[in-house]
C-alpha positions as CSV (number, residue, x, y, z in Angstrom):
1,M,-15.6,-15.8,-0.7
2,A,-12.3,-16.4,-2.8
3,D,-13.7,-14.5,-5.9
4,E,-14.0,-11.0,-4.8
5,V,-15.6,-8.4,-7.0
6,D,-13.8,-5.0,-7.0
7,E,-13.9,-2.0,-9.3
8,E,-11.3,-3.7,-11.5
9,T,-13.2,-7.1,-12.0
10,P,-14.4,-7.1,-15.9
11,I,-18.0,-8.0,-15.4
12,F,-20.0,-5.9,-17.8
13,A,-20.6,-6.8,-21.6
14,I,-20.2,-4.0,-23.8
15,A,-23.9,-3.4,-24.2
16,V,-24.1,-2.8,-20.3
17,A,-21.0,-0.9,-20.5
18,A,-22.4,1.4,-23.2
19,E,-25.6,2.0,-21.4
20,L,-23.9,2.9,-18.0
21,S,-21.4,5.2,-19.7
22,G,-24.0,6.7,-21.9
23,M,-22.3,5.8,-25.2
24,H,-22.9,3.5,-28.1
25,P,-21.3,0.2,-28.1
26,Q,-19.7,1.0,-31.4
27,T,-17.8,4.1,-29.6
28,L,-16.7,1.6,-27.1
29,R,-15.4,-0.7,-29.8
30,Q,-13.7,2.4,-31.4
31,Y,-12.0,3.3,-28.1
32,D,-10.8,-0.2,-27.6
33,R,-9.1,-0.3,-31.1
34,L,-7.5,3.1,-30.1
35,G,-6.2,1.7,-26.9
36,L,-8.1,4.4,-24.9
37,V,-10.1,1.9,-22.8
38,V,-9.1,-1.5,-23.4
39,P,-11.5,-4.1,-21.6
40,G,-10.8,-7.5,-20.3
41,R,-11.5,-10.3,-22.6
42,T,-13.4,-13.8,-21.8
43,Q,-12.0,-16.9,-23.3
44,G,-14.4,-16.5,-26.4
45,G,-13.1,-12.9,-27.1
46,S,-16.0,-10.8,-25.9
47,R,-15.2,-7.7,-24.2
48,R,-15.8,-7.5,-20.4
49,Y,-15.9,-3.8,-18.8
50,S,-15.2,-3.2,-15.1
51,L,-16.5,-0.3,-13.1
52,H,-13.2,1.4,-13.4
53,H,-13.6,1.1,-17.3
54,V,-17.0,2.6,-17.0
55,K,-15.5,5.5,-15.1
56,Q,-12.8,5.9,-17.7
57,L,-15.5,5.9,-20.3
58,R,-17.2,8.7,-18.6
59,E,-14.1,10.6,-18.2
60,V,-13.5,10.3,-22.0
61,A,-16.7,11.5,-22.6
62,A,-16.4,14.5,-20.4
63,L,-13.0,15.4,-21.7
64,S,-14.0,15.1,-25.4
65,A,-17.1,17.2,-25.0
66,E,-14.5,19.9,-23.5
67,G,-12.7,19.8,-27.0
68,I,-9.9,17.7,-25.8
69,S,-8.4,15.5,-28.6
70,L,-8.5,11.8,-28.2
71,P,-4.6,11.2,-28.3
72,A,-4.6,14.1,-25.6
73,I,-7.1,12.0,-23.7
74,S,-5.3,8.8,-24.2
75,R,-2.2,10.3,-22.6
76,I,-4.2,11.5,-19.6
77,I,-5.6,8.0,-19.0
78,E,-2.2,6.6,-19.4
79,L,-0.9,9.1,-16.7
80,E,-3.7,8.2,-14.5
81,N,-3.2,4.5,-14.9
82,H,0.4,5.1,-13.9
83,V,-0.6,7.2,-11.0
84,R,-2.9,4.4,-9.8
85,A,0.0,1.7,-10.3
86,L,2.4,4.0,-8.3
87,R,-0.2,4.1,-5.4
88,R,-0.8,0.5,-5.4
89,Q,3.1,0.0,-5.1
90,V,3.5,2.6,-2.3
91,G,0.5,0.9,-0.4
92,E,2.6,-2.7,-0.8
93,L,5.8,-0.9,0.5
94,E,4.0,0.7,3.3
95,Q,2.6,-2.8,4.2
96,R,5.8,-4.6,3.9
97,L,7.5,-1.6,6.2
98,R,4.7,-2.2,8.9
99,D,5.3,-5.7,8.6
100,E,9.1,-5.3,9.1
101,V,8.7,-2.9,11.9
102,D,6.4,-5.5,13.8
103,Q,8.9,-8.4,13.0
104,R,11.8,-6.4,14.4
105,R,9.9,-5.1,17.5
106,G,10.0,-8.8,18.7
107,A,13.5,-9.3,17.8
108,R,14.9,-6.2,20.0
109,V,17.2,-7.1,22.7
110,F,18.0,-5.1,25.7
111,A,20.6,-5.0,28.3
112,A,21.9,-2.8,31.1
113,G,24.8,-0.3,30.5
114,S,27.6,0.3,32.9
115,T,25.8,3.4,34.4
116,G,22.5,1.5,34.5
117,S,20.9,3.0,31.3
118,V,19.0,0.6,29.0
119,V,21.1,-0.3,25.9
120,T,19.4,-1.7,22.6
121,L,21.5,-4.5,21.2
122,R,21.3,-6.2,17.6
123,H,19.6,-9.4,17.6
124,G,22.6,-12.1,18.1
125,T,25.0,-9.8,19.9
126,R,26.0,-10.6,23.4
127,V,26.8,-7.9,26.1
128,R,30.5,-7.8,27.3
129,R,30.3,-9.2,31.0
130,A,31.3,-6.6,33.8
131,T,34.1,-7.7,36.2
132,E,33.3,-5.3,38.9
133,V,31.0,-6.1,41.9
134,V,28.1,-3.6,42.7
135,V,27.0,-3.7,46.6
136,W,23.5,-2.2,47.4
137,R,23.0,-1.5,51.1
138,P,19.4,-0.5,51.9
139,P,19.1,2.6,54.0
140,V,18.7,1.6,58.1
141,A,15.5,2.9,59.7
142,G,16.2,5.8,61.6
143,G,18.4,7.8,59.5
144,S,21.7,6.4,60.4
145,S,23.5,4.9,57.6
146,A,25.5,1.4,57.6
147,D,29.0,3.4,57.5
148,G,28.4,4.9,61.0
149,D,28.1,8.5,59.7
């Protein structure tokens, strides 16, 4: 399904959001005017609330019941939204990093060093050709070496 519904999707009319949050619709309108909880709008201008908005409304009610002022609640919500945006950005950056690491894994080039060790080269670089000749002689059965020792 192309249109996935998540916590951010504005689907609730004001009456439903008010019922879910335990508030009067007029309170939701006031919070919208104050910029505390700003819902999405339909093309016709009707307010549409998401599950996230309903959670915010419940949080506003709880903070207000504890005696916290509306400007302070507004600042709390602003900071929470900023934290959510930063977390989303970190998630995107982590995904880009994983993609980059996966892409680079396939682009790694290895070569044998002069001592026989494995050397990682940058993609597009060439190994300097060795001019020396290495001869390997397998051991002869019976314990004597090929040199006649």
